[in-house]
N, C-alpha and C positions, 0 to 999 in steps of 0.2 A: 179427448184429450185436447186436443188443440183448438177447440171451441171453450174450452174452462181456462187455460192459458191467453186466449183473446180478451174472452169475458176478463177477467180479477186484472190484466193490464190497462183495459178501456177502462173500466172502474177508477182503479189507483189513478190515471190522468186524469178523469174528471173531478176527482176527490182530492189533488194536487193544484188543478186548475178552480176551483171553486176558493182555496183556501190562499191563493194569489190572490183571486179578483177580490176576496173580503177585506184584503189591506187596503186596498186601493178605494174604499169608500167614504173618507172624510172629505169636505168638500165646503168650501163655507161661498155663500151666490150674499154676491156685493151688491147691490143697486147704484147704477147709475142716472136716474132720473134727479140733476143736480140741478138746484135752483139758480141763477145767480145770486153773486156774493155767499153764496154756501161754503164753508171748507171745513164742516167733517170730517175728523180722521176715525177711520176704523180700521180698527186692532184686528193683526192677520193674527188669529187661531190655530190655522188650516192650513195644509200643506198648500191644497188645491185653492186660484180663486176665481170665481163662475162671474162674469159680469154680463151685462145686456146686450154689450158687442166681442166680446174675447173671455178664454181664459185661459190661465197661467196657472206654473206649478212654483212653490217655494222650496227652499230646503226643507228637509221635514224639522232639525233641531235648531229651526227660526222661528217655530211658534209660538205667538204671543210678543216677540222682540220689535216688531215694526209695525207700522202701521202705514196704511192705503186714502191717499185724498183725493179723490173724484173729480175728477175735472167734465166738462165734453165731451166726450169720444176717446179721453186718454186719463190716464190716472199719476200721481208720483207716490211715491215709495220710499216709506223716512226708516231710521233707528226710531223706536219706540221713547225710549230715557230722553233721548237729545232732543228728541220734538215735545214731549211736553212737560223738557224743562226752560225750552225759550225757542221754539219752532224750525231748530235749525235740524241738522241730521238726515238729507237729503243724499238717497241712495243711487233708484232709478227715476227714470221718469218712461211712462207708457204712452208712448204721444201718435198721436192719429194727422195723416197732410191726408188731404184728398189732392188731385188730380196733378201732382206734383213730378217734375224728371228725376230721373236717377242719376242724375251728376250730383244736384242737389242733396241726394241722400248718401253721399261716399263718406261722411264724417258718425254717420251714425249705424248699428246696428240693425238690418233691416228683420226684423218677425213675421211677419207676413202680408199678404195681399188683401181684398174682400172687395170687390167691383172697385172702383176707381178709388179706393181708400190702402193706405198702404199703412201698417203701425210697425214704429220704431222703439228698439228703446236706447236712451241716452244713460248713458254711466256716470256716475257726479260718486261715489264712495271717495274717490282719488282726494279730493274736496275735502271731505270730512274726516278722512282716516290718516292727514299725512301726518297727524304728532302721536302719534300710538303704537306702542311699544312691538315687536315684534311677538308673531306668536299671539298676541294678545284680542286680535279683530276674525272676524269672523272669513270665511273662502269668497270673499266677492265675485273673485272670478266664475267660480262653479258655481255660485249663483245665477250670472247670469246667461251662462251655459245653460244651465235649467231653463231661465226664463223663454230664453231661446229654442230648444227643444221641446218642451211642452208646450210653446203658447197656437192657439188654435183661434181668428178671428172666424166671426158668420154674420150672414145677413137677419137684422132684426123685420122680422116681417112687423107691419105696420096695418094699426087695429083699423079696422073696417068702420067705415064714421055710418 
């Protein structure tokens, strides 16, 4: 009788785990093979963004509301409507610095380290939403916390020539 109880509990746990994992399946691959002078904006349509050097999550309810403008080793995240209207609406920048002293990073939110690179989050949403009415703006502080919590940097394998 104990074996049946154990088996049923294990099966129930496995089924719950599969449902939780199934909810995390949505991700968007973003290529960072950026040519000089290229400023193509990529509409973010998924919660998880995966690049060649790092990945992070955006709030679920922000799908389609932001665009990502990649540059070498980093990206800018804009409010989609403002960016499409006049190129404004900068919300966040994820930047990469190499061989930088920690004293120089005090004004930034450090996201992670990878070899001699340090990834930071710079927030600009206060500048964009200064005139917005209370309650009319998304929770940017929560978005910044989610980006920081979910950020993962990794070493890119160099192609053998």
